[in-house]
C-alpha angles and dihedrals in degrees: 000000000000131000112268132193114237133177124225116226134196115232113178105307095339135076118224137194124205122234121205122252088240091055090050091049098046090049095044092243133147129203088247097052124113112226135186117230125207098215092194090061091040092054088054092047097050121078120183110235113244122225108236131193122253089253094053091048090051092048093052091048090051090048091050093048091048091051090048095048095042104030097129090050091051092047091050090050090053092056093052 
């Protein structure tokens, strides 16, 4: 599975997080099911999104585009 961005929402006195339909189907879950959560594992799986400056966002986008465009070259350099 891949990393997905999710928003936390306040509903009454609780906080909820949505799960995709695909995730539910893959794991055999339904919206009415009761589930058990291992909070230790959940703590390791959740990373709070950092708010980045416009320059940081632009730099990360440029790096991602470069990696995508020159992926074979980067992989070749790693093996040397």
